[in-house]
TITI-235052 format. One line per field, with one value per residue (C-alpha): x, y negated, z; residue number from 1; residue in one letter. Coordinates in steps of 0.02 Angstrom, whole numbers. Layout:
REM residues N
c1 <- X,...
c2 <- Y,...
c3 <- Z,...
k <- NUM,...
r <- A,...
REM end
This chain:
REM residues 431
c1 <- 1991,1963,1809,1766,1607,1555,1460,1337,1311,1273,1143,1065,1045,962,847,792,747,643,554,497,456,340,269,209,126,45,-26,-175,-224,-231,-324,-442,-591,-597,-548,-679,-814,-756,-740,-886,-774,-842,-744,-728,-669,-542,-478,-456,-356,-242,-226,-179,-28,17,5,106,233,246,268,395,505,612,629,680,801,880,892,983,1102,1135,1151,1214,1141,1165,1087,958,888,884,786,651,643,613,478,385,390,304,177,136,107,1,-124,-186,-269,-377,-565,-630,-577,-519,-401,-338,-308,-210,-98,-70,-24,109,168,183,286,409,420,471,655,659,697,806,913,921,976,1105,1178,1194,1284,1405,1445,1440,1530,1423,1429,1357,1236,1083,1110,1127,972,879,925,879,719,667,629,482,393,452,369,209,229,242,96,-50,-2,55,-101,-222,-136,-152,-337,-378,-283,-318,-373,-308,-231,-103,-33,10,95,200,259,299,403,500,545,619,725,790,833,944,1030,1056,1141,1252,1303,1297,1455,1512,1651,1778,1734,1718,1877,1841,1833,1986,2092,2057,1868,1877,1981,1862,1712,1792,1877,1713,1612,1575,1682,1539,1527,1708,1698,1731,1676,1492,1426,1295,1134,1094,908,937,1052,923,785,898,935,848,849,754,602,609,620,485,365,395,363,197,139,207,183,-10,9,116,10,-147,-69,-18,-184,-317,-268,-344,-505,-508,-490,-628,-755,-723,-659,-759,-616,-627,-496,-401,-391,-329,-191,-146,-144,-129,60,96,103,233,336,335,384,536,588,568,680,822,804,789,952,1045,965,1054,1234,1172,1106,1265,1371,1275,1198,1356,1264,1313,1260,1140,1055,1044,945,822,805,757,628,548,546,457,328,289,248,110,1,-30,-136,-221,-305,-374,-552,-546,-524,-653,-543,-483,-321,-288,-323,-192,-69,-98,-74,90,146,100,202,351,332,322,470,577,530,550,725,780,715,813,970,944,924,1082,1177,1114,1158,1309,1325,1263,1110,1057,947,868,836,763,649,592,555,462,360,301,261,160,63,14,-30,-135,-234,-263,-314,-449,-516,-499,-601,-745,-738,-711,-889,-957,-857,-762,-578,-543,-543,-432,-301,-297,-264,-121,-38,-52,26,178,205,198,322,447,432,462,620,686,661,709,840,1022,1183,1273,1457,1553,1539,1693,1793,1699,1712,1566,1524,1629,1599,1722,1784,1638,1503,1346,1350
c2 <- -990,-1092,-1050,-1081,-1165,-1233,-1372,-1240,-1175,-1353,-1378,-1210,-1276,-1434,-1326,-1227,-1391,-1446,-1277,-1307,-1488,-1444,-1292,-1410,-1530,-1391,-1293,-1411,-1389,-1199,-1203,-1339,-1230,-1141,-1293,-1403,-1278,-1254,-1441,-1498,-1604,-1673,-1691,-1879,-1855,-1728,-1856,-1979,-1848,-1821,-2009,-2039,-1925,-2008,-2187,-2151,-2054,-2195,-2335,-2237,-2183,-2340,-2346,-2163,-2190,-2340,-2243,-2100,-2220,-2306,-2159,-2027,-1880,-1747,-1830,-1929,-1775,-1676,-1810,-1819,-1630,-1597,-1732,-1666,-1489,-1545,-1648,-1499,-1385,-1520,-1514,-1349,-1453,-1554,-1552,-1661,-1758,-1908,-1809,-1710,-1873,-1939,-1785,-1785,-1969,-1924,-1785,-1905,-2029,-1895,-1799,-1957,-1921,-1756,-1811,-1963,-1851,-1717,-1842,-1919,-1750,-1708,-1870,-1834,-1657,-1660,-1746,-1837,-1701,-1571,-1683,-1651,-1464,-1480,-1591,-1464,-1326,-1420,-1486,-1302,-1319,-1434,-1312,-1157,-1223,-1251,-1076,-993,-1088,-990,-814,-875,-978,-848,-715,-827,-862,-677,-625,-768,-933,-1085,-1152,-1012,-1067,-1241,-1168,-1046,-1181,-1300,-1166,-1129,-1313,-1312,-1160,-1246,-1405,-1305,-1221,-1391,-1465,-1311,-1294,-1461,-1566,-1708,-1656,-1757,-1659,-1485,-1395,-1243,-1349,-1319,-1467,-1414,-1423,-1586,-1666,-1597,-1677,-1846,-1862,-1834,-1967,-2138,-2285,-2361,-2200,-2204,-2359,-2314,-2477,-2509,-2660,-2779,-2825,-2655,-2697,-2858,-2774,-2636,-2764,-2854,-2694,-2672,-2483,-2491,-2565,-2432,-2294,-2370,-2392,-2212,-2151,-2245,-2166,-1989,-1949,-1936,-1780,-1686,-1739,-1685,-1515,-1501,-1557,-1499,-1338,-1217,-1318,-1329,-1141,-1107,-1239,-1258,-1083,-990,-890,-818,-847,-686,-734,-906,-821,-718,-859,-1030,-1010,-980,-1166,-1192,-1045,-1130,-1291,-1200,-1154,-1336,-1392,-1277,-1290,-1479,-1486,-1385,-1476,-1638,-1573,-1473,-1629,-1720,-1589,-1552,-1721,-1817,-1940,-2008,-1916,-2057,-2046,-1857,-1884,-1993,-1860,-1732,-1854,-1873,-1684,-1657,-1792,-1717,-1549,-1632,-1619,-1440,-1477,-1619,-1482,-1388,-1444,-1358,-1182,-1067,-930,-964,-875,-990,-1136,-1068,-1055,-1238,-1285,-1188,-1293,-1447,-1389,-1354,-1522,-1627,-1549,-1564,-1748,-1774,-1699,-1814,-1965,-1915,-1895,-2068,-2139,-2052,-2120,-2298,-2337,-2329,-2208,-2335,-2372,-2206,-2142,-2314,-2329,-2153,-2196,-2360,-2274,-2139,-2271,-2341,-2167,-2112,-2274,-2242,-2062,-2117,-2240,-2106,-1978,-2092,-2121,-1936,-1888,-1997,-1963,-1775,-1749,-1861,-1822,-1664,-1621,-1615,-1803,-1836,-1712,-1808,-1969,-1887,-1831,-2006,-2079,-1965,-2007,-2194,-2168,-2084,-2224,-2356,-2273,-2246,-2429,-2513,-2407,-2443,-2355,-2434,-2471,-2327,-2143,-2050,-1962,-1800,-1648,-1535,-1416,-1262,-1167,-1250,-1156,-1107,-1167,-1067,-967
c3 <- -534,-691,-795,-978,-1036,-867,-956,-1019,-842,-787,-923,-873,-697,-763,-870,-717,-631,-780,-778,-599,-638,-782,-694,-558,-678,-784,-638,-634,-816,-804,-639,-703,-756,-587,-485,-569,-525,-345,-310,-421,-533,-698,-861,-837,-657,-717,-843,-698,-601,-751,-779,-596,-620,-785,-720,-563,-665,-790,-664,-564,-711,-724,-534,-529,-674,-587,-424,-509,-599,-431,-311,-431,-524,-391,-239,-338,-425,-262,-167,-299,-325,-141,-139,-291,-221,-62,-161,-271,-122,-40,-185,-112,26,-96,-61,-204,-356,-255,-143,-293,-387,-237,-227,-414,-403,-274,-386,-532,-431,-374,-538,-630,-600,-694,-872,-829,-719,-855,-988,-871,-822,-1007,-1047,-904,-960,-1151,-1295,-1423,-1555,-1435,-1343,-1452,-1432,-1243,-1232,-1339,-1217,-1059,-1139,-1152,-968,-1004,-1119,-1025,-867,-965,-1039,-869,-792,-872,-814,-643,-607,-674,-568,-414,-451,-472,-314,-193,-269,-360,-199,-198,-367,-301,-147,-249,-369,-226,-139,-299,-311,-136,-181,-339,-242,-125,-273,-358,-204,-192,-374,-466,-476,-589,-710,-611,-452,-529,-477,-585,-742,-849,-906,-1086,-1066,-967,-1104,-1236,-1148,-1117,-1287,-1378,-1286,-1357,-1301,-1201,-1100,-1046,-938,-757,-679,-651,-743,-673,-761,-836,-841,-936,-1063,-1093,-1125,-1249,-1345,-1512,-1492,-1328,-1415,-1550,-1418,-1307,-1453,-1509,-1332,-1321,-1483,-1463,-1279,-1288,-1396,-1270,-1122,-1214,-1243,-1059,-986,-1108,-1200,-1072,-1066,-1256,-1275,-1149,-1201,-1387,-1433,-1299,-1223,-1048,-913,-954,-1138,-1086,-986,-1141,-1269,-1185,-1163,-1348,-1399,-1264,-1326,-1496,-1407,-1335,-1511,-1561,-1418,-1469,-1658,-1650,-1553,-1685,-1831,-1788,-1809,-1960,-2046,-1995,-2079,-2239,-2278,-2233,-2123,-1952,-1795,-1756,-1926,-1906,-1745,-1840,-1977,-1844,-1776,-1948,-1972,-1805,-1839,-2010,-1929,-1826,-1982,-1923,-1768,-1863,-1966,-1816,-1851,-2021,-1953,-1875,-1803,-1625,-1667,-1815,-1698,-1577,-1723,-1766,-1583,-1589,-1737,-1635,-1484,-1597,-1682,-1526,-1436,-1592,-1599,-1412,-1405,-1547,-1451,-1295,-1401,-1476,-1300,-1243,-1394,-1370,-1188,-1074,-929,-801,-909,-983,-840,-818,-1006,-1011,-866,-943,-1108,-1012,-921,-1086,-1151,-1001,-990,-1170,-1125,-976,-1081,-1212,-1079,-1009,-1185,-1223,-1069,-1130,-1317,-1310,-1246,-1386,-1543,-1496,-1500,-1687,-1729,-1579,-1641,-1806,-1710,-1614,-1775,-1849,-1691,-1706,-1889,-1854,-1710,-1826,-1954,-1819,-1755,-1932,-1975,-1811,-1719,-1761,-1716,-1566,-1591,-1665,-1633,-1576,-1706,-1728,-1832,-1876,-1735,-1753,-1592,-1474,-1322,-1212,-1332,-1362,-1522
k <- 1,2,3,4,5,6,7,8,9,10,11,12,13,14,15,16,17,18,19,20,21,22,23,24,25,26,27,28,29,30,31,32,33,34,35,36,37,38,39,40,41,42,43,44,45,46,47,48,49,50,51,52,53,54,55,56,57,58,59,60,61,62,63,64,65,66,67,68,69,70,71,72,73,74,75,76,77,78,79,80,81,82,83,84,85,86,87,88,89,90,91,92,93,94,95,96,97,98,99,100,101,102,103,104,105,106,107,108,109,110,111,112,113,114,115,116,117,118,119,120,121,122,123,124,125,126,127,128,129,130,131,132,133,134,135,136,137,138,139,140,141,142,143,144,145,146,147,148,149,150,151,152,153,154,155,156,157,158,159,160,161,162,163,164,165,166,167,168,169,170,171,172,173,174,175,176,177,178,179,180,181,182,183,184,185,186,187,188,189,190,191,192,193,194,195,196,197,198,199,200,201,202,203,204,205,206,207,208,209,210,211,212,213,214,215,216,217,218,219,220,221,222,223,224,225,226,227,228,229,230,231,232,233,234,235,236,237,238,239,240,241,242,243,244,245,246,247,248,249,250,251,252,253,254,255,256,257,258,259,260,261,262,263,264,265,266,267,268,269,270,271,272,273,274,275,276,277,278,279,280,281,282,283,284,285,286,287,288,289,290,291,292,293,294,295,296,297,298,299,300,301,302,303,304,305,306,307,308,309,310,311,312,313,314,315,316,317,318,319,320,321,322,323,324,325,326,327,328,329,330,331,332,333,334,335,336,337,338,339,340,341,342,343,344,345,346,347,348,349,350,351,352,353,354,355,356,357,358,359,360,361,362,363,364,365,366,367,368,369,370,371,372,373,374,375,376,377,378,379,380,381,382,383,384,385,386,387,388,389,390,391,392,393,394,395,396,397,398,399,400,401,402,403,404,405,406,407,408,409,410,411,412,413,414,415,416,417,418,419,420,421,422,423,424,425,426,427,428,429,430,431
r <- M,K,M,K,G,I,R,W,W,M,V,S,L,V,T,A,G,L,V,V,N,Y,L,A,R,N,T,L,S,V,A,A,P,T,L,M,T,D,L,S,I,S,T,E,Q,Y,A,K,I,V,A,S,W,Q,V,C,Y,A,L,M,Q,P,V,A,G,W,F,I,D,F,I,G,T,K,L,G,F,A,V,F,A,M,A,W,S,L,A,C,A,G,A,A,L,A,T,G,W,Q,S,M,A,F,M,R,G,L,L,G,M,T,E,A,A,G,L,P,A,G,V,K,A,T,T,E,W,F,P,A,K,E,R,S,V,A,I,G,W,F,N,I,G,S,S,L,G,A,L,L,A,P,P,L,V,V,W,A,I,L,H,S,G,W,Q,L,A,F,V,I,V,G,A,S,G,I,V,W,T,L,L,W,M,L,L,Y,K,H,P,R,D,Q,K,R,L,S,D,E,E,R,D,Y,I,L,A,G,Q,E,A,H,F,K,Q,D,S,R,E,K,G,A,W,K,R,I,F,K,A,R,N,F,Y,A,I,A,S,A,R,I,L,S,E,P,A,W,Q,T,F,N,A,W,I,P,L,Y,L,M,T,E,R,H,M,N,I,K,E,V,A,M,F,A,W,L,P,F,L,A,A,D,I,G,C,V,L,G,G,Y,L,S,P,L,F,H,R,Y,F,K,V,S,L,F,T,S,R,K,M,V,L,V,F,G,A,S,C,M,I,G,P,A,C,I,G,L,V,E,S,P,Y,T,A,I,L,L,L,C,I,G,G,F,A,H,Q,T,L,S,G,A,L,Y,S,I,T,S,D,S,F,S,K,D,Q,V,A,T,A,T,G,M,G,G,M,C,G,Y,L,G,A,A,A,F,T,L,V,F,G,I,L,V,T,Q,I,G,Y,S,P,L,F,V,V,L,A,A,F,D,I,V,A,A,V,L,V,W,K,V,A,R,E,V,R,G,E,P,S,V,T,P,M,A,N,P,T,G,A,L,A
REM end
């Protein structure tokens, strides 16, 4: 039986994978106050644990991206998802900061495939004019995972201990991997995909996406691309903000705003809810700007990037407020801002590279971003005890603004876009 809108079911499956992926990486930050006490871990040692994940994640991203481009989206994503699930569960066996750092390093290496696989799946299943919307929806998974972490981890701590949280998240990853292998198919292999929807997907993709033969030298072509350097620079500058949110918000609320663990469970997820809104809204803003400002799709992506970076002024003002609830509001603005910006960057990456390059390019850009995040985390762990959180939030906002300016000035549209019309709710599209 033929089904309508299968491409949206596929992106939902990718989203679920990203939820598990980010749930695994955010489990540590929520468990940190309890875990640090139980294992006698200092703030600087905690920063090293976080950095071990970031460095391993960064270095593995281009490898994971290349692997997915080489072996295919379905099998490549499944291999890494099973591995990160086992690594997450293994963190429950940690007995000190060194063993926790080792397990988080393994988690970083295996989780590196998440976003490259998500971007590649989206490029396979969506025409150019819908791609920013689809990326916005699957990118929800990153903030939704972070959103679910506080209540889950606090529940586990109150009922058994922080170890239980890592085991539960690891088990959920195994379940998702089995579902992915069962349900995901490339459009050419999906028998329930109607001819109308298949033609709609293929006709709306850029010319450089329609090549069936695999070209050699993808790495060299990526390094020669002007847009790669714009994307990589933006990742280096913008990723520290998101990683700071993921790793430090619970600690910030407890140490700086004097909230207890139950209050953290109640409020620490709100910035990630706002981030979800940023993912979706940012995706729809691109075709909106394309339609009403009469600019190209590529330029509309850059406009969304500038909009997101501008919103980072919110968390930069966090040191000016006394109320913890106002501080949470400003963190919410920051979560919204970063995910709006991040989704635009993924769309620009997807627009800039061919189908045999896109996962590799995403991974290489991610490597640059997470190396920048790791360096900032190590500095953050030292400076936060000396100067506090507020000046560092100002620095993060400045980084994002500079990133947006770089992309606006440097990134250029690749070849021509397909002939597109403004989005008008094609068959099976989300309303």
